[in-house]
N, C-alpha and C positions, 0 to 999 in steps of 0.2 A: 504494500500500500504506500502511495506517495505521501510524503510529509508536505503539508500545505506550505510550510516555510521554504521548501525547496522549489516551488513553482515560480514561474516568471509572471508576476502579477502586472497587468496593464491597467493603468489608472485612466479614468474618464476625463481627466484634466491634466494640464501640464503644471498647474500650480501645486507645488509640493506641500503647501499649508492648507489647501482646501480639502474638506471632507468630500468623498466621492465614492462611486462604485468602482470596484476593481474586478477584472476578469482574468482567468488563467486557464489554459488548456491543461487537462490532466491526462491520465493514462487512457489508452483506447480512445473512445469517443466522448469522454467526460469533459464538461466545462464547469468551472467553479466560479462563483460570484461571492463577493463580500463587500461590506461597507468599510471604508478605510479607517474609520474610528472604532470599529469593532472587528478586527481581523480574525478573531477566533471563531466567529459565527459565520460559517461558510455554507452556502447553498450550492448543491450540485445538480446538474442537469445533463442531458445528452447534447451532442453536437447538432443533431437534427432538430431538437426542440429549441436550442439557442438560435439556429439559423431561421426557424419559423418566427421566433420572437423578433429578431432583427429585421426581417422582411416586413413584419407587421408594423414596427416602428417606422420604417422607411415609407410605408404606405399609409401612414397617419391613422392606423386602426386603433390607436390608444389615445388620440387627442381628446376624447370626451372625458378622460380622467383629469385633465388639466384645464378644462373649460373654466374661464374666469379667474385663473390663478395669476397673481401679480408677478410678471416676469421682468426683471431688471427695473423695477419701480414703475412700470407702466402696465395698465390693464391691456389685455390682448384686444386688438382692434376689432376682431369679429369672433363670435363664438365658433368653436370647432364643430364640424359636422357630427351628428350623432352616429353611432356605430351602424345603425340600419341605413342611414343615408350613404355612408362611405361604402357599404357593401353593394350598393346599386351602381356605383361608378365603374 
């Protein structure tokens, strides 16, 4: 079994002081995720599920989760499409 400390963790930001998600490839088709401020709490998934998640993010399938969230001090200009609306595109 791979030690989590031996993995090559990739941070979601270049800012070394920012809290962020970190991702690392594991043995076989495993992908590990953790929060930088809680590195002992690791979530593991498969490469296929990770790929499906990334494609969903790229296709705006999760925008409804952040609808109305204050990003960089400004309200989003337009509400995100609902999940059912994005499925029809």
